[in-house]
Every structure is written in C-alpha cells, then in structure tokens.
LOMAR-319149 format. One record per residue (C-alpha): x, y, z. Coordinates in steps of 0.25 Angstrom, whole numbers, always signed. Example, Ala and Ser with C-alpha at 12.3 -4.5 7.8 and 13.67 -1.06 7.14 Angstrom:
// LOMAR-319149
<xx=+49; yy=-18; zz=+31>
<xx=+55; yy=-4; zz=+29>
// end
This chain:
// LOMAR-319149
<xx=-20; yy=+11; zz=+48>
<xx=-12; yy=+16; zz=+59>
<xx=-5; yy=+30; zz=+59>
<xx=+5; yy=+25; zz=+70>
<xx=+21; yy=+31; zz=+66>
<xx=+28; yy=+19; zz=+62>
<xx=+38; yy=+22; zz=+73>
<xx=+26; yy=+18; zz=+83>
<xx=+23; yy=+6; zz=+77>
<xx=+35; yy=-1; zz=+77>
<xx=+38; yy=+2; zz=+92>
<xx=+23; yy=-2; zz=+95>
<xx=+28; yy=-16; zz=+87>
<xx=+42; yy=-17; zz=+94>
<xx=+35; yy=-16; zz=+108>
<xx=+24; yy=-26; zz=+105>
<xx=+28; yy=-36; zz=+115>
<xx=+36; yy=-50; zz=+118>
<xx=+32; yy=-62; zz=+112>
<xx=+18; yy=-66; zz=+116>
<xx=+16; yy=-52; zz=+116>
<xx=+10; yy=-51; zz=+100>
<xx=-1; yy=-59; zz=+97>
<xx=-10; yy=-54; zz=+88>
<xx=-23; yy=-59; zz=+89>
<xx=-27; yy=-64; zz=+75>
<xx=-13; yy=-64; zz=+69>
<xx=-10; yy=-79; zz=+62>
<xx=-24; yy=-85; zz=+67>
<xx=-27; yy=-88; zz=+52>
<xx=-42; yy=-84; zz=+56>
<xx=-47; yy=-83; zz=+43>
<xx=-59; yy=-74; zz=+38>
<xx=-69; yy=-82; zz=+31>
<xx=-72; yy=-77; zz=+15>
<xx=-86; yy=-73; zz=+18>
<xx=-85; yy=-66; zz=+32>
<xx=-88; yy=-51; zz=+30>
<xx=-76; yy=-42; zz=+28>
<xx=-76; yy=-27; zz=+32>
<xx=-68; yy=-17; zz=+28>
<xx=-65; yy=-2; zz=+35>
<xx=-59; yy=+12; zz=+28>
<xx=-50; yy=+19; zz=+35>
<xx=-44; yy=+33; zz=+35>
<xx=-31; yy=+34; zz=+36>
<xx=-27; yy=+49; zz=+41>
<xx=-16; yy=+56; zz=+50>
<xx=-23; yy=+59; zz=+66>
<xx=-15; yy=+72; zz=+67>
<xx=-7; yy=+81; zz=+57>
<xx=+1; yy=+93; zz=+59>
<xx=+3; yy=+103; zz=+50>
<xx=+13; yy=+115; zz=+52>
<xx=+9; yy=+129; zz=+56>
<xx=+9; yy=+140; zz=+44>
<xx=+21; yy=+150; zz=+44>
<xx=+16; yy=+164; zz=+46>
<xx=+12; yy=+169; zz=+33>
<xx=+16; yy=+157; zz=+26>
<xx=+8; yy=+143; zz=+21>
<xx=+11; yy=+130; zz=+32>
<xx=+17; yy=+116; zz=+24>
<xx=+9; yy=+106; zz=+20>
<xx=+8; yy=+92; zz=+26>
<xx=+3; yy=+79; zz=+20>
<xx=-6; yy=+71; zz=+27>
<xx=-8; yy=+57; zz=+21>
<xx=-23; yy=+51; zz=+21>
<xx=-28; yy=+38; zz=+18>
<xx=-38; yy=+27; zz=+18>
<xx=-36; yy=+12; zz=+19>
<xx=-45; yy=+0; zz=+23>
<xx=-46; yy=-11; zz=+31>
<xx=-50; yy=-25; zz=+23>
<xx=-41; yy=-27; zz=+10>
<xx=-49; yy=-37; zz=+6>
<xx=-57; yy=-27; zz=+0>
<xx=-54; yy=-16; zz=-10>
<xx=-56; yy=-2; zz=-7>
<xx=-57; yy=+11; zz=-18>
<xx=-61; yy=+24; zz=-19>
<xx=-56; yy=+30; zz=-6>
<xx=-61; yy=+43; zz=-2>
<xx=-55; yy=+49; zz=+9>
<xx=-65; yy=+63; zz=+14>
<xx=-54; yy=+72; zz=+21>
<xx=-61; yy=+86; zz=+28>
<xx=-51; yy=+97; zz=+31>
<xx=-61; yy=+106; zz=+36>
<xx=-56; yy=+104; zz=+49>
<xx=-44; yy=+109; zz=+47>
<xx=-49; yy=+124; zz=+44>
<xx=-39; yy=+134; zz=+48>
<xx=-28; yy=+125; zz=+52>
<xx=-24; yy=+118; zz=+40>
<xx=-23; yy=+118; zz=+24>
<xx=-27; yy=+106; zz=+16>
<xx=-23; yy=+102; zz=+2>
<xx=-29; yy=+93; zz=-6>
<xx=-22; yy=+82; zz=-13>
<xx=-26; yy=+76; zz=-26>
<xx=-34; yy=+64; zz=-24>
<xx=-44; yy=+75; zz=-15>
<xx=-54; yy=+81; zz=-18>
<xx=-60; yy=+93; zz=-8>
<xx=-72; yy=+99; zz=-6>
<xx=-74; yy=+115; zz=-11>
<xx=-70; yy=+119; zz=+2>
<xx=-57; yy=+110; zz=+1>
<xx=-62; yy=+104; zz=+15>
<xx=-66; yy=+91; zz=+13>
<xx=-60; yy=+82; zz=+2>
<xx=-61; yy=+69; zz=-3>
<xx=-48; yy=+62; zz=-6>
<xx=-48; yy=+49; zz=-16>
<xx=-39; yy=+38; zz=-10>
<xx=-42; yy=+28; zz=-20>
<xx=-42; yy=+13; zz=-16>
<xx=-42; yy=+12; zz=-2>
<xx=-29; yy=+0; zz=+4>
<xx=-29; yy=-6; zz=+16>
<xx=-16; yy=+0; zz=+21>
<xx=-14; yy=+14; zz=+22>
<xx=-8; yy=+23; zz=+11>
<xx=-10; yy=+37; zz=+12>
<xx=-20; yy=+42; zz=+1>
<xx=-21; yy=+55; zz=+2>
<xx=-11; yy=+67; zz=+6>
<xx=-16; yy=+79; zz=+11>
<xx=-9; yy=+91; zz=+12>
<xx=-11; yy=+99; zz=+26>
<xx=-4; yy=+113; zz=+30>
<xx=-7; yy=+123; zz=+41>
<xx=-17; yy=+133; zz=+38>
<xx=-11; yy=+147; zz=+37>
<xx=-13; yy=+155; zz=+50>
<xx=-17; yy=+141; zz=+58>
<xx=-9; yy=+141; zz=+71>
<xx=-2; yy=+130; zz=+78>
<xx=-10; yy=+120; zz=+85>
<xx=-22; yy=+122; zz=+76>
<xx=-29; yy=+109; zz=+74>
<xx=-39; yy=+105; zz=+63>
<xx=-43; yy=+91; zz=+59>
<xx=-46; yy=+84; zz=+44>
<xx=-58; yy=+73; zz=+43>
<xx=-59; yy=+61; zz=+33>
<xx=-69; yy=+50; zz=+28>
<xx=-68; yy=+40; zz=+18>
<xx=-75; yy=+31; zz=+11>
<xx=-69; yy=+20; zz=+1>
<xx=-75; yy=+11; zz=-10>
<xx=-75; yy=-6; zz=-6>
<xx=-75; yy=-14; zz=+7>
<xx=-87; yy=-25; zz=+12>
<xx=-96; yy=-13; zz=+8>
<xx=-91; yy=-7; zz=-4>
<xx=-88; yy=+7; zz=+4>
<xx=-78; yy=+10; zz=+16>
<xx=-80; yy=+21; zz=+25>
<xx=-69; yy=+26; zz=+35>
<xx=-76; yy=+27; zz=+49>
<xx=-79; yy=+42; zz=+52>
<xx=-69; yy=+51; zz=+60>
<xx=-60; yy=+39; zz=+59>
<xx=-49; yy=+48; zz=+55>
<xx=-45; yy=+63; zz=+56>
<xx=-33; yy=+70; zz=+56>
<xx=-31; yy=+81; zz=+66>
<xx=-20; yy=+93; zz=+59>
<xx=-13; yy=+103; zz=+69>
<xx=-5; yy=+116; zz=+66>
<xx=+9; yy=+114; zz=+72>
<xx=+23; yy=+119; zz=+73>
<xx=+37; yy=+111; zz=+73>
<xx=+47; yy=+101; zz=+68>
<xx=+39; yy=+89; zz=+58>
<xx=+49; yy=+80; zz=+58>
<xx=+48; yy=+67; zz=+47>
<xx=+55; yy=+56; zz=+43>
<xx=+52; yy=+52; zz=+27>
<xx=+46; yy=+39; zz=+25>
<xx=+57; yy=+28; zz=+21>
<xx=+56; yy=+18; zz=+9>
<xx=+55; yy=+3; zz=+13>
<xx=+65; yy=-7; zz=+9>
<xx=+63; yy=-22; zz=+6>
<xx=+74; yy=-33; zz=+2>
<xx=+84; yy=-28; zz=+11>
<xx=+97; yy=-37; zz=+11>
<xx=+102; yy=-40; zz=+24>
<xx=+112; yy=-32; zz=+30>
<xx=+110; yy=-18; zz=+22>
<xx=+113; yy=-4; zz=+27>
<xx=+100; yy=+4; zz=+26>
<xx=+99; yy=+19; zz=+28>
<xx=+88; yy=+23; zz=+34>
<xx=+80; yy=+34; zz=+26>
<xx=+80; yy=+44; zz=+38>
<xx=+78; yy=+60; zz=+38>
<xx=+71; yy=+70; zz=+46>
<xx=+62; yy=+82; zz=+40>
<xx=+55; yy=+93; zz=+47>
<xx=+43; yy=+98; zz=+40>
<xx=+39; yy=+105; zz=+51>
<xx=+38; yy=+121; zz=+53>
<xx=+50; yy=+121; zz=+64>
<xx=+64; yy=+114; zz=+66>
<xx=+66; yy=+102; zz=+75>
<xx=+78; yy=+103; zz=+83>
<xx=+81; yy=+90; zz=+83>
<xx=+76; yy=+75; zz=+81>
<xx=+73; yy=+62; zz=+87>
<xx=+73; yy=+49; zz=+81>
<xx=+70; yy=+34; zz=+84>
<xx=+72; yy=+22; zz=+76>
<xx=+67; yy=+8; zz=+76>
<xx=+73; yy=-2; zz=+69>
<xx=+69; yy=-16; zz=+68>
<xx=+78; yy=-29; zz=+72>
<xx=+83; yy=-31; zz=+57>
<xx=+89; yy=-18; zz=+57>
<xx=+102; yy=-14; zz=+63>
<xx=+102; yy=+2; zz=+66>
<xx=+118; yy=+5; zz=+60>
<xx=+118; yy=+18; zz=+62>
<xx=+120; yy=+24; zz=+75>
<xx=+120; yy=+39; zz=+79>
<xx=+123; yy=+45; zz=+92>
<xx=+110; yy=+52; zz=+93>
<xx=+104; yy=+40; zz=+95>
<xx=+101; yy=+28; zz=+106>
<xx=+99; yy=+14; zz=+100>
<xx=+92; yy=+3; zz=+104>
<xx=+97; yy=-10; zz=+99>
<xx=+85; yy=-22; zz=+97>
<xx=+82; yy=-33; zz=+105>
<xx=+81; yy=-46; zz=+97>
<xx=+79; yy=-54; zz=+110>
<xx=+69; yy=-46; zz=+119>
<xx=+54; yy=-46; zz=+117>
<xx=+52; yy=-34; zz=+108>
<xx=+55; yy=-31; zz=+96>
<xx=+69; yy=-30; zz=+90>
<xx=+73; yy=-17; zz=+86>
<xx=+84; yy=-5; zz=+87>
<xx=+77; yy=+7; zz=+93>
<xx=+85; yy=+21; zz=+91>
<xx=+83; yy=+35; zz=+97>
<xx=+90; yy=+46; zz=+93>
<xx=+91; yy=+63; zz=+94>
<xx=+97; yy=+71; zz=+85>
<xx=+99; yy=+85; zz=+86>
<xx=+97; yy=+87; zz=+70>
<xx=+87; yy=+103; zz=+68>
<xx=+77; yy=+100; zz=+56>
<xx=+71; yy=+113; zz=+51>
<xx=+58; yy=+113; zz=+44>
<xx=+58; yy=+107; zz=+33>
<xx=+72; yy=+101; zz=+35>
<xx=+77; yy=+87; zz=+32>
<xx=+90; yy=+80; zz=+42>
<xx=+97; yy=+66; zz=+41>
<xx=+101; yy=+59; zz=+52>
<xx=+116; yy=+61; zz=+57>
<xx=+121; yy=+51; zz=+47>
<xx=+111; yy=+39; zz=+38>
<xx=+104; yy=+30; zz=+47>
<xx=+109; yy=+15; zz=+43>
<xx=+101; yy=+1; zz=+46>
<xx=+107; yy=-13; zz=+43>
<xx=+97; yy=-25; zz=+39>
<xx=+102; yy=-34; zz=+47>
<xx=+102; yy=-51; zz=+44>
<xx=+89; yy=-51; zz=+52>
<xx=+82; yy=-41; zz=+45>
<xx=+68; yy=-44; zz=+37>
<xx=+55; yy=-33; zz=+39>
<xx=+64; yy=-21; zz=+45>
<xx=+57; yy=-9; zz=+49>
<xx=+66; yy=+5; zz=+54>
<xx=+56; yy=+15; zz=+60>
<xx=+60; yy=+29; zz=+64>
<xx=+56; yy=+43; zz=+70>
<xx=+59; yy=+57; zz=+71>
<xx=+56; yy=+65; zz=+81>
<xx=+59; yy=+83; zz=+84>
<xx=+69; yy=+83; zz=+96>
<xx=+63; yy=+90; zz=+109>
<xx=+49; yy=+94; zz=+112>
<xx=+47; yy=+96; zz=+98>
<xx=+33; yy=+89; zz=+94>
<xx=+34; yy=+86; zz=+78>
<xx=+22; yy=+91; zz=+71>
<xx=+20; yy=+79; zz=+63>
<xx=+25; yy=+64; zz=+68>
<xx=+19; yy=+57; zz=+56>
<xx=+33; yy=+56; zz=+48>
<xx=+41; yy=+55; zz=+61>
<xx=+42; yy=+39; zz=+60>
<xx=+45; yy=+31; zz=+48>
<xx=+48; yy=+16; zz=+46>
<xx=+57; yy=+10; zz=+36>
<xx=+55; yy=-5; zz=+33>
<xx=+65; yy=-14; zz=+28>
<xx=+65; yy=-28; zz=+23>
<xx=+75; yy=-37; zz=+24>
<xx=+78; yy=-49; zz=+13>
<xx=+78; yy=-59; zz=+22>
<xx=+68; yy=-70; zz=+30>
<xx=+64; yy=-75; zz=+42>
<xx=+61; yy=-90; zz=+44>
<xx=+50; yy=-92; zz=+54>
<xx=+49; yy=-107; zz=+58>
<xx=+42; yy=-116; zz=+67>
<xx=+45; yy=-129; zz=+75>
<xx=+34; yy=-139; zz=+80>
<xx=+37; yy=-150; zz=+90>
<xx=+32; yy=-166; zz=+93>
<xx=+27; yy=-170; zz=+107>
<xx=+22; yy=-181; zz=+113>
<xx=+11; yy=-185; zz=+124>
<xx=+0; yy=-193; zz=+128>
<xx=-14; yy=-189; zz=+128>
<xx=-17; yy=-178; zz=+139>
<xx=-3; yy=-173; zz=+137>
<xx=+1; yy=-159; zz=+137>
<xx=+13; yy=-156; zz=+128>
<xx=+22; yy=-146; zz=+124>
<xx=+19; yy=-146; zz=+108>
<xx=+22; yy=-132; zz=+104>
<xx=+32; yy=-124; zz=+91>
<xx=+43; yy=-117; zz=+89>
<xx=+45; yy=-104; zz=+82>
<xx=+56; yy=-99; zz=+77>
<xx=+62; yy=-87; zz=+67>
<xx=+74; yy=-94; zz=+58>
<xx=+78; yy=-80; zz=+53>
<xx=+86; yy=-74; zz=+48>
<xx=+76; yy=-64; zz=+48>
<xx=+67; yy=-56; zz=+60>
<xx=+53; yy=-55; zz=+57>
<xx=+46; yy=-42; zz=+65>
<xx=+32; yy=-36; zz=+64>
<xx=+38; yy=-25; zz=+70>
<xx=+26; yy=-14; zz=+66>
<xx=+12; yy=-23; zz=+68>
<xx=+19; yy=-33; zz=+81>
<xx=+13; yy=-44; zz=+73>
<xx=+18; yy=-57; zz=+75>
<xx=+29; yy=-61; zz=+66>
<xx=+22; yy=-76; zz=+65>
<xx=+10; yy=-83; zz=+69>
<xx=+11; yy=-99; zz=+72>
<xx=-2; yy=-108; zz=+71>
<xx=-1; yy=-120; zz=+78>
<xx=-11; yy=-131; zz=+76>
<xx=-10; yy=-142; zz=+87>
<xx=-8; yy=-155; zz=+86>
<xx=-21; yy=-164; zz=+86>
<xx=-25; yy=-169; zz=+98>
<xx=-19; yy=-158; zz=+107>
<xx=-25; yy=-145; zz=+113>
<xx=-15; yy=-133; zz=+118>
<xx=-14; yy=-132; zz=+133>
<xx=-6; yy=-121; zz=+131>
<xx=-2; yy=-112; zz=+121>
<xx=+10; yy=-99; zz=+121>
<xx=+5; yy=-86; zz=+123>
<xx=+7; yy=-82; zz=+108>
<xx=-2; yy=-92; zz=+104>
<xx=-19; yy=-92; zz=+103>
<xx=-29; yy=-104; zz=+98>
<xx=-31; yy=-100; zz=+81>
<xx=-42; yy=-104; zz=+73>
<xx=-40; yy=-103; zz=+57>
<xx=-49; yy=-107; zz=+45>
<xx=-48; yy=-123; zz=+44>
<xx=-44; yy=-127; zz=+60>
<xx=-46; yy=-140; zz=+65>
<xx=-54; yy=-137; zz=+77>
<xx=-48; yy=-149; zz=+85>
<xx=-34; yy=-144; zz=+81>
<xx=-27; yy=-132; zz=+90>
<xx=-23; yy=-120; zz=+81>
<xx=-14; yy=-109; zz=+89>
<xx=-10; yy=-97; zz=+83>
<xx=+4; yy=-92; zz=+88>
<xx=+11; yy=-77; zz=+87>
<xx=+26; yy=-74; zz=+88>
<xx=+31; yy=-58; zz=+92>
<xx=+30; yy=-48; zz=+81>
<xx=+48; yy=-53; zz=+77>
<xx=+55; yy=-64; zz=+75>
<xx=+70; yy=-63; zz=+76>
<xx=+77; yy=-74; zz=+70>
<xx=+78; yy=-86; zz=+77>
<xx=+67; yy=-84; zz=+86>
<xx=+61; yy=-94; zz=+93>
<xx=+46; yy=-94; zz=+99>
<xx=+41; yy=-106; zz=+106>
<xx=+27; yy=-110; zz=+107>
<xx=+26; yy=-119; zz=+118>
<xx=+10; yy=-127; zz=+117>
<xx=+7; yy=-135; zz=+127>
<xx=-3; yy=-146; zz=+121>
<xx=-14; yy=-156; zz=+128>
<xx=-13; yy=-169; zz=+121>
<xx=-29; yy=-170; zz=+120>
<xx=-27; yy=-185; zz=+111>
<xx=-15; yy=-191; zz=+106>
<xx=-14; yy=-191; zz=+91>
<xx=-1; yy=-195; zz=+86>
<xx=+7; yy=-186; zz=+77>
<xx=-3; yy=-173; zz=+80>
<xx=+3; yy=-162; zz=+72>
<xx=+2; yy=-149; zz=+75>
<xx=+4; yy=-139; zz=+65>
<xx=+12; yy=-126; zz=+68>
<xx=+14; yy=-114; zz=+57>
<xx=+22; yy=-101; zz=+57>
<xx=+16; yy=-88; zz=+50>
<xx=+25; yy=-78; zz=+48>
<xx=+21; yy=-64; zz=+49>
<xx=+28; yy=-51; zz=+47>
<xx=+23; yy=-36; zz=+44>
<xx=+31; yy=-35; zz=+32>
<xx=+28; yy=-49; zz=+25>
<xx=+29; yy=-64; zz=+30>
<xx=+36; yy=-69; zz=+19>
<xx=+49; yy=-67; zz=+27>
<xx=+48; yy=-83; zz=+29>
<xx=+53; yy=-91; zz=+17>
<xx=+53; yy=-104; zz=+22>
<xx=+39; yy=-107; zz=+28>
<xx=+45; yy=-123; zz=+29>
<xx=+46; yy=-121; zz=+43>
<xx=+33; yy=-113; zz=+47>
<xx=+27; yy=-125; zz=+52>
<xx=+29; yy=-136; zz=+61>
<xx=+22; yy=-148; zz=+68>
<xx=+19; yy=-150; zz=+81>
<xx=+17; yy=-164; zz=+83>
<xx=+11; yy=-172; zz=+95>
<xx=+13; yy=-186; zz=+97>
<xx=+22; yy=-188; zz=+84>
<xx=+22; yy=-201; zz=+79>
<xx=+37; yy=-207; zz=+81>
// end
C-alpha cells in the first residue's frame, strides 16, 4: 500500500490527462482466471519511511510520537491469520527511546519485540501503535533506524513471509514546528444543496512556534467552496477542459501557532453540495510559511470523502448501416452520461467505464478508436471480433463520446448484429447507475426492411 499523502494522490489523478490518455491495461477486459490456475499471495509490512522526533528539552523528557505499523496481503482469495510483526529498535541506541504497546512482547533488552497483529487484511490498517521519543542527550540531527520482519499463517503454502528488508523507518531527532490537521469523518447520503462545514483546525505538536501557515485545498466538481477568505486565491473548475474539473485554493495566513496550540481558520469553511454531486472529495493540507520545515508531514494533509444522495445514468447508443461485401462502413456507437450526477475517479485515475463491443458477424475492424483495444473473455466466439473501450477518469453530466469504428464487410449477413455493453466503474461504488436498460445497445449491419 502506498503511503503517499492524499493531497498528492488527488493531484496525480487530477492531472492524468485527456480522453485517450487513460487506457488502463486489463480494466474491463473480462479476462478470467481459470479455477485450477495456481494463485499467489504476498505478505507486506506497512511502516513510515521516516519519522522525526523532537529533541528533548534541557533537563526534561521529549514528547512521545506515535508510529503506526501494520501488515496486509495481496490475494483476498486466501484467509491470512496470526500475523507476527518483529520490530528491531536496536538501531535507535542513543537516538530514541521506544514504548511498546500491549500487543508487542519485547526481549529482555527491550530492543526487539514480536507484535501480534491478528488477522491480516488485504487493505492496510494500523495494528501496532509504537511510541517513539528522542533520547535524553540526543542532539538535533542524530539518526537511527527501525527494522522489521513479519510472518503470517495462510496463503498458497500455508505460511507467508514479508520480503527481507522491504520496510525500514529512519528516525531523526529534530527541532521545529510540526503542524497537523485531524482526520475528518467521511459522510454519506448527503442531500443535494446541503451546506457542510469542513472540520479544519491546525495543531502544532512540535517544539517551536510556526510563524504563519499556508493552506492548499482541492474540491472535486460536485462541491462549491462557499467561504472566501481574502488571504486565498481561487482557481475555478473548467468542466469543458481536458483535465478533471475541480476548485483549487491556495492561502497564506499570518496566524502564529505556538507549541501545543490549536488554531482555527478566520471563519468556518463551508462547502455546498451541488445538484451534480455524487462521490466527492475535499483535500486540504497545511505547511508552515517561510523557510521553516515541518518536522513530520504525515499529518499535514487530509482527505474528506462526501457521498451525495444522487445517481448518474450511463447509456450507449448503437447504429444501423448497410453495405455490400468488400465495402468499409462506419459502424460504431456513442456513450452519454444522462446525469444528473458527474462521476470521477480522482483517486485511482481509473476510467469511469469500459465498453465491450462485439462486432457484427461477417465484419472485421479496419480502424479502431485510440481508446479501444482488442479483447477476449472466456466463452468468446473466435469468429466474432471483440474490443474493449475506455472512457476518461471522469464523466460530467451530458458528456457524449463517439467511438467511430470502421468495419470491413467480409461477407453479407442479413441483420448482422453487434452488441455494445457499458460497464460503469467508480472508486467508491459502481451502483450509481440504477437504469441498466440503456447500458446495452446494438450495431446492425444490413438490417432487413
């Protein structure tokens, strides 16, 4: 699992490119894995790559910082239990002290512990909360390392082992401000038109004052940023552009944040849920202003997921053409999002839908749209051409996309009928399209009168 901050993930998704640049290999192709095909699984350790702890004050003890650790595995066809994470902190000698949680059993020296993580999920969740602080007398800039190994019960061979050396945390003694924002609680089934207040406060857990802070915010297309601060600049979304439409806000506040203090924005930050909202996301991040470096950026960025009570209607439309044997005809199809909601996969960058096109009997494709590729699924007739086409990562209401296939008529088959099927996809849920009747269409070559 990636530990990339959510703000960076959103920006990557937002800049993924225009229609045709987001063909994801394998998505929606329907290629099946045979029941008797050997399956694999792998155990992984999730740990921060680096951690900064504040230097101990003269004659006092430094503040503990929490270090979140966990295990996960790849293949959900296997149940994996009895996770054992071994944590070796011997490399922190003279640099940092560790406080072990209840689910870890350290050796007599207190330098190596085996931590019981229980059942191992396929999505990372924190199972071990280690506490780390700078050792007394450790100078700013002192560094050490925590090393990990792990095993669990399950997988194809009955035991899984994490790759040796796959995770390590570098611990550095530092001094400075450490700004952070709390994790918001996601909300679902939000009525259209609702005004939401963003849970936005800034806390300094460092040992120095932050002399002002900057803020960046990103609001997806279904959210309006209602509150406008004079300290901010606003870039509005372009629903007709090639990139994912969203509001981008940059701010600079001169509010001082002392060690241990929590401050609010000048006034509450409000978002409006628009009529075209569905699976929305509001990302925000904070940094100290000036040349000051934040001690620990892991809590500087947050993502608030907002699901609106809305639907979208993905539909495909076919066509009818006629021609003689040897002719080449345009026999494609069209996609439309009838709304009222937009759908965007701003986190993964995955297409919001794939469309399977089974060619009419007796035809061969001579020209294929850039976002389509030859495909195969179990049970396909090898005599019938099959193509999988992808949409971009987002579909605004009333988006129309044409897929103009050129087909050569190899032989005339009266009422030769090709099938078109759209498969909606969303990072959150693909149940946003309740009207499945128009998810299929036909392309007919040489229809009978």
